N, C-alpha and C positions, 0 to 999 in steps of 0.2 A: 550184623546189621548193614556192612557194606553188599553183602550178596542180594539183602531183600532192596536195596536202593538201584543195583543194576538190573534186576528182574523189574522193578518198577518203570524205571528208565527206559528199558527194551520194548516193554507194552506201552507203552507212552509213545514211543518213535515209529512200534510198527502200526497202530492205529492213525497215527497222525500221515506216516506215508500212506495209507491204506485209503484215506479220507481224502488227501492230496490226488492220488492217482483215479479216484474214479470221478471225483470233481472234474480232472483235467479229458477224461473221456467222454462227460456229459455236456453236450451243448443242447442250451434250450435257444430254440429259435423264437425269434420274439415277430410278431406279425407288425404290419403297420396300421397307425391308425386309420379309422374308416367315418367314412359319413354317408347315410342311407339318406336318399331324397326317395319319399313315396307319394304318390299322387294324393293330396286332400280328399279326405274321406273314404280312403281304398280301406276293404274289411277283406281278409282272407288271405289264401296261399300267396307268398311271394317267393320266385325262384332267381338266383343268378349262374348263369352258365357260364364258366370260364374256357379260357384257351380256345376260342373261336375267331380265325384268322377273319371273318366277315363281319364280326361284332362289332359293336361301340368300341372306339378307341379308350383307354386309359385318360383317366382325368383326376386331378388334383387340386385340393385347395392346401397349399403350402406342402406339408408333409402329410397328410390325410388321403387316401384311398377316397375317390367320390363314387357312389352308386345311384345313378339316377334310374329309378325304377318307372317303365313305362307304363300307362294305363293297362295295359295288359297284364302286369304282373310278373311278367318275364323279362329278365334282362338278360342278354346274351352280350358278353365282352369278349374283348381282345385279353384282358388281363390273366394273369397266372391267379390261381388260387393264393389266398391270403393267410396262410398256413401259419400254425406256431401260438404263442402264447402272447396275452395282450391285456392291457389293464382295461377292464370296465369303463374307466373314464376317458379312455381313448376312441370309444365307441360312439357314436351319435346318430340318433334316427330323428327324422323329421317329419311332418306331413308338408307339401309343398302347395302353397293355392296358384291361382292363374296367374296372380301378380308376383310369384316367386316369394311370397312372404313365408316364412320357416316357422313351424309350430313345432316345439319338443317332442317327441312322444318319449314316455319309460318303458324299460325295459321288464317284460313280466311280471302280471300284477298280482300273480300268486305270491310275490315277496312283498307286496306292498297291497295288502287285505283293504286296510281303511285309510282315506284321506283325513287327516289332522282337521281339513276347516269344515268336512261334512261328512255324512255317512254312507256316502254311495258305494258300498262295496261292490266291487268289479264291475263299475259302471264307466269307467276310464278305459280308454283304448290304450293297449299297451303293444309292444313286441315281444314275441314269442321265439325263442331262436333256437330252430331245430338244428343246425349243424352243418358241418360240410361232408360230402359223401360223395359217391358214384352212381350213376344211374345208366341204364342202355338195355338193349341199344335203342336210341332214339336217332333216325334217319341212318340206320346202321353202326354209330358210335357210341361207344361207353363214353359221358360227358363226366366232369368234376362240377359237382354243382352245390350252391348252399340256400337253404330253403329255411323260410319262417314263417310267421302268421300275423298279422295285425288285427286287433278289434278288442270287444270286452272279453271278459271272462266267457261269456255265454257266446257272443260271435265265434268265438275262436274254435269252439267245440260244436258249434253249428255244423253240421254236413255240406250243407248248402253251399257254403264258404270257403270249403276245404277242398284243394285238388292235387292229384297225384301230379308229378312233373310229366307223365304224358299228357293226362287230360289238358294241363293248362295249355301245354303247347298245342294240341289238338284244337281245343274249344276257341282258342285266342289266336288262332291262325298263324303263329309263328312261321316265318317264312322259311323253307327248308333251305334257301342256299345262304342263310347265314350259318349253316353247320358244313357248309362245304369246306372241304380240307383240314377237317378237324382230324379224319382219320384216315387210313388208306384201307380202300374196300378192294 
């Protein structure tokens, strides 16, 4: 009986040490909370391009990053990418009117197919987050960017509202000078 106790004890000890070591080696990086301010009524693709020395300087409200998306739908910012894990409740999206009034926009209508107060399935404008990635070359650089779309289900799948990052920069005349110093050529 003593032998089986020792074996059981050693197994528990081994498993506990393994879990402790794995936990110590795994670091989960947390993102900063974020607020996205989108021009009122904007529909289509949005891009945030990070690490641009000549881009918009960092902006915060409390401990939340603030991304003020310009009417072009392309924000070029000096901030580093906001990488890591974050609770959905720490991310906020707003339409912003000319008088700076904020109207919340929810994330991804596919998760909310029907509003409890009416039956307008898919008619509410929402944000669909595409994620963080790299694109390039853009003016000779590979850039880190975040992309997402805003609109109803139909608007978010209408190709007239969707631009890739290259077309968004070109069609919206994003100033090449914003990209100066992003990479060495």
